[in-house]
Steps between C-alpha positions, in 0.01 A plus 500: 500500500293560814424843631561505874415802708774647714392635837523875543806563713651850509314798632432797276810711448513863611615787279813534714581131461457520124727803474763337723512195274513718190792700643685180600441355155619818333813504715595142412416564137745790499764276661435244228543755224810662651666159514348339191531791260880540530536125448272510195680808370840330522376182332323698228825686433685172442219356286488810278877501446506126428205498258551834322228740383328271246478186718406714800213631290384142433513425873289810563248381242466160669468660842234739372305199373504339845403831662196501274434135582531585870229762460275236345586250773410729791237704311216677675393193693815522715437868569138429585600215732736729691244782517206286614724277711669791679164651589367167632820425693502848657144435618592155640307292241766229460266239352403738220868560422582127492215423263602788274859371483387150403272640229784713366737205477236308308465788256878523449537130425190454283491830310812713529769234463378362163455851357846618602668179380337549160630859479855389577487216246374727224718806562836397649759431228738275696641145467285210629705459819455866593130476414458207740671697775274800436184290523597304812672769706345816356138382479416171676682546833382860556143400417510211748688652794502879485189538714724544802605845381138613496454358851786714629336804346160412646648448846710817469814290543683695233813503716523122462440538128789743474735260681406219261545731202850586620602134518350439156679798350841396629455140382376612158782745440765250609367240255470754218857619555642149475302413186583831329872446555498133401237465225495865374164487319182703569275193480698322775492806727124535448433131573716508814308794640170319442622182673614668822196729527267210421650285775474785751130574453392258772710652779222736607285204601729437798417843648122515466235393751448120496133535407589710198782264398254210492260710293767580239599135468137379467355683199127492428287614210471881487125508571310713750756780522412812707252749348678750275808280463484446124375854437831614649726214388420497126581866426796481739630196312480679169648809663788291636587365156474843340692661785775244457534605138504869593726507805749220425762489227228419246651743249756229425228314305465799266876551491550134408285575196611852406847565648851360479597232759764729653241777553278248676789403727577864585139570593469179701815579698383854576155376601650241733725759666205733554305215660794417727539864604141533617436152631533611867226759457280281278529215750299701752185462288461124555437515876256788448240308297371258766555758776285762326227246426487411868518867599195581290318217674570619855578876483395684183587839650869403518532447123542862391782579747664170401489600132673832568763341722583234242530768230734715711716206602517358148585832336771569760667162444478547122651848527806368684545213253470733202733765639767275649504195277357551154765730349795288627332183375446648153856634482654165594312288243789491245750414775287226651354340189749591228500751216251281311236633745622863510186623323294375795640769732249783429225240452556387860453860617174545308351162597610553860311829529192342343525204738539739792174678431323169437633380836357802680160416353533125549304489827205655317434154355477356852245762605288464185512120529377521859183664364449191278504735198608237247322657203666836562844338513430307181383814317810694611733223386327460164543870427864479611562195279367685196733791581798269562465282189405796280807697602723191471392417144521866399835589658717187525578474124650848502626543855586144604545469876387858556170422333451216746585734789234750393244222450570345840480833680184600313320179592606498864414864561163461326399225743628702793315814394164328454511297823638788707222729383239243592642431846544869582135565415392203714707622797397862453862609471586805285754439224708782641532318833609177331757681287633669812545161667680373187721810461822329621497272195498800265788652693695174478445478122632852445805425712569175312492670160716787624756266653520287183534796262757665724711185526496438123646849442792439735823331397692232685440137607136398506498348851585825687252687281228246579567518876500880484172500306334283763621711792408829333159367395397380846631809680315737269190282527497513881558876500215557255265271691564681826475841331169412333379313810441181304546154651392299803297649781607448861232232538615330178857493629392325817301239310787426261755497781307231687534271196881525493711232674663635816856451372434738211281732702757772576623543143154476347361733767747769396403459133132517592567823688661654193205417276226593749326831555246601766139488387590386146 
C-alpha cells in the first residue's frame, strides 16, 4: 500500500474561523438531537412494551457489550488522531494529516479489528446468525470505513457529521421498530441496529476533503507517527475503555450477575431515558474537541474564556431540561411503558439529575484532551471504575436498581471531580468561579425534585399533574436564576443566538433573554 504525499492546500485557520465552525457544528448537532431523540424515544417506548422488563434487560446487556466493544474499536488512537490531526489541519499541514489518517486505518485493520472480534466471540451469548451479524456489521465495517468520521472532526466539519448522524438515526429507528413488532425478540432488535449502523459508517467519506478520503481508503503500516503520539494514545486508549465501563450502562453486567432480570430491565429503561433527556446538551461536546485543539494551536489566550462560556451555556441548558422535563418524564413512566416499569419512575429522576451534572462537566474532557493529558484521564477513570464497580457489587444485591444508580453516579462524579480539579488548576480558575458558572444546574436539580415530589402528593390524572410539574419547575427555575443572577452573560447570549437558525431565532431569543443576566 503506497504512501503518497498530499500537497498542502488550506491555509492555517484563524481562531475566529475555528469558533465559527464549532458553533455551526454545535447548532446542527442540537438539530440532530432535537429530531433524533424524540424518534428514538418513541421507538424505545414501543420496544420496551413489546419485549417486557426481562427481555428489555437482555437487550440492554447486548447493547452494553457493543458499547464496550465500540470503546475498544475507537480507543485512544482515534482520539489521538483527532487531536494531532486537528492541530495539523488548523496549521495548514494537509500532508501530515493525510499520512496520519492512512497510518490510523492500517492500525485499525491490523490490530484493533482482530482484538475486538475476539472479544465479541468470547463474550456475546447469542445464536450463530446474530454472532455473524455482530462481527461483520459491528466490527469489520466500522474498522474499514469509519475513518471518515475522524476526518470530519479534524476538518471541523461537525455540522456535516450531525446531518449524517440524523439520517442514520432515523433509518436505524425505523428498522428497529419494524423488527420489534414483527419478530419480538431482543436478539433480532440488537442485530438489526448493528446492520443499519454498520452500513451507514461510510457516509462520512462523501463529505471529507478528497485528499483525506484517499488517505482513509489507502491504509499503510502505522510507523513513523508524530512525536508524542503513542505517549498520548496508549493511556487515552485505556482511559477510553475504562471510561466506557464507568459512564455507560456498564452496571448491567453486574446486575446480570447479582440482580433479577426485571430489576435489570428497570435500570436499563431509566438509564436510557436519562440519556435521551440530556442528549441535546451532551451533543455539544463532540464539536468542542477538535475546535479546542485547534484553538490551543492558534490562540492559547482564548481557552480560559471559552471554558467559562461552555460551562455557563451547558449548565443553563441542563437547568432548563431538569426543571421542565425531568419530573414530567419520571411521572409518565407507568403510563408510557406500563405498570411493569412503574418502579423506574423515581429511578429516572435520580439518574436524570446525575446525568445532568455529568453533562455540565462533559466539556471538561474536551479541554483536558486538548492538553494531550492522556495519563491524567486514564488515572481519573481508573479511580472512577474502582468506585463504580465497588459500589455496584456492594449495593446491587440489597438495593437492586437503586444500587446501580448509586454506583453509576459515584463513578461518573468521581471522574468529573478529578478532571475538573486538574483543568481548573491548569487554567488558574478558582473553584468558586467554576461553581458560580455551574450554579444554574444546581437550581434546575432542586426544581426538578420539588416538582416531582409536589406532583406525587397531588391527586387526579397523571397527565395534568405531569404538565403542571413541568410548568411549575421551569417557572421557578427561571425566577431563581434571575434572582441569583445565574445563567448566560450578555456576550454568551449573542454567541448562542448566532448559532440558532433564523426561523427559530425569535422564540429562542426570548428564552435566551429569560435565562441571561448582565455580567454573569
